[in-house]
C-alpha positions in Angstrom: 201.5 94.3 22.0 199.8 92.7 25.0 197.1 94.4 27.1 199.6 94.4 30.1 202.2 96.2 28.0 199.7 98.7 26.7 198.5 99.5 30.3 202.1 99.7 31.6 203.0 102.2 28.8 199.9 104.3 29.6 200.8 104.4 33.3 204.3 105.4 32.5 203.2 108.2 30.1 200.7 109.4 32.7 203.6 109.6 35.3 205.6 111.6 32.8 202.8 114.0 32.1 201.8 114.6 35.7 204.8 114.4 38.0 204.3 115.1 41.7 203.7 118.8 42.4 201.7 119.4 39.1 198.7 121.6 39.7 195.5 120.4 38.1 191.9 121.8 37.7 189.1 119.3 37.9 186.4 119.7 35.2 184.3 116.7 36.1 184.6 113.6 38.2 182.8 110.4 37.3 182.1 109.3 40.8 178.4 108.9 41.7 179.1 108.5 45.5 181.5 111.2 46.6 182.9 113.2 43.7 185.2 116.2 44.2 183.3 119.3 43.0 184.0 120.7 39.5 186.5 123.6 39.3 188.4 122.3 42.4 192.2 122.7 42.1 194.7 120.2 43.5 198.3 119.0 43.5 199.5 115.6 42.2 200.9 113.5 44.9 201.9 110.5 42.7 200.6 108.4 39.8 200.2 104.7 40.5 200.9 101.7 38.2 197.2 101.7 37.2 197.6 105.3 36.0 195.4 106.7 38.7 196.5 110.2 39.6 196.5 110.6 43.4 195.7 114.1 44.4 195.7 116.4 47.4 192.8 118.7 46.6 192.7 122.3 47.8 189.4 121.5 49.7 191.2 118.8 51.7 190.0 115.7 49.8 192.4 113.1 48.5 190.4 111.2 45.9 192.4 110.0 42.9 191.7 111.0 39.3 191.1 108.3 36.7 192.2 109.4 33.3 189.6 108.6 30.7 186.8 108.7 33.3 187.4 112.0 34.9 188.0 115.3 33.1 190.8 117.6 34.2 193.5 119.9 32.9 196.8 121.3 34.0 196.8 124.9 35.3 198.1 127.4 32.8 201.3 129.4 33.5 199.0 132.4 34.1 196.9 130.5 36.6 200.1 129.3 38.4 201.5 132.8 38.5 198.2 134.1 39.9 198.3 131.5 42.6 201.9 132.4 43.5 200.9 136.1 43.6 197.9 135.3 45.9 200.2 133.2 48.2 202.7 136.2 48.4 199.9 138.6 49.2 198.8 136.3 52.1 202.4 135.9 53.4 203.2 139.6 53.2 200.0 140.9 54.7 200.0 142.8 58.0 200.4 140.9 61.2 197.6 141.6 63.7 198.5 141.4 67.3 196.5 141.7 70.5 
């Protein structure tokens, strides 16, 4: 198999594993200049043909993940449920008026 085909298959597999909307937790980013801090959560925007995972981080950053260089994992079902619960608490809280 050619190097091109190997890379194409890796990118396709990455796209299947991390579709848009997937929530990830960053463990470590190998970027000496402006890394996203560890334990930052984010949402997958898309995966490009080089298998870079483009993210919208909860802290507002948009730096992509590079599989093999950066360490990350999907949020567990429990973590996702907790996030949804937190969102509902914020949405259903009292409305303060003047």
